[in-house]
N, C-alpha and C positions, 0 to 999 in steps of 0.2 A: 731756049734749051729744049731739046727733044724729050718727050715723056719717058722714053726708054732709059735715059741716063739718070733721071731722078730716082733716088732710092731713100728709103727710111733708114734712120740710124739704127733702130732696133732690129730690123730685118723681120722676116716671116718665121713662123714656127716650123720645125723640121717636118712634121707630118700632120695630116688632117685628123681631126677627131670625130668620132661618131656621136659625141654628146650634143644634145639639142640645146640651144640657148634658151634662157628663161623667156616665158611668154609675156612677162610684165617688166616694166622698168622698176617697180617697187619690190625688188628682191632684197630680202633682209641683210645678207652679208654685204652686198654692194652699198646699200643705204647706210649700214652701220659704219663701214669704213669711210664713207664720205662725210658723215656727221662727226665722227671722231676726229677726222682730219681737220674739219672746219673749226671744231672746238679748240684743238691744239693751236691752229693758226691764229684764231682770235685771241687766245690767251697770250701768245707771244707778242702779238701786235699791241695788246693792252699793256703788257709789261714794258715794251720799248716806248710806247706813248707816255706812260707815267714816269719812266726812268729818265727820259731826256729832260723832263722838267726839273729834275733834281741836280742836274749837272751845273757846274759853276759858270759855264759859258751861256747858259740859257737866258734869253730875254723874251718876255711875253710880247705878243703882237699888240700894237696900239689899237685904240677903238675906232680909228678912221679906216673905214673900208669903202672902197669904191668898186661898185659892181663892174665886172668886165676886165679888171686889172688883176694881174697875178699878185698874190700875197705870199711873200716868202716866209716860211715858218720852219722851225726846227722839227716840230711834230710831223708836218707834211713830208719833209725830206726823209725823216727816219721811217715813216710808214711806207713811203714809196720804195725805199731800198729794201726793207724787210719783206714787203708783199711781193716784190719782183723775185727775190730769192725763194720765197715760199712757193710762188707759182712754178718756177723752174724745178724745184725739188719735188713738187707734187706731180708734175708731168713725168719726171724720171721715175718716181715711185710707182705710178700707175701704169707705166709702159714696160716694166720689167717682167712681170708675171705672165704666165702662159695665157690666161683668158683675155688679157687686156692688149695683147699684141694684135 
């Protein structure tokens, strides 16, 4: 596919700004939003991890573990689905505002 056809979903901002970007990656508002987002995501994952164990269909994994083989588990499936949803929602949240485009 030619490069000229590929476009971002969010598009570019309407006009350029004269604001100079921060000289450091450790900018307090950016770090605060990332840390708060990580805490919220970890709390949701902990909730779902513990909640799936209370469900009537839950069966714990046996003690036989063979390295290299996949181990199906309710916890792993729930965390996979929740973390994928969180990843997509975080990408959308951080691409909406003006500085992150």
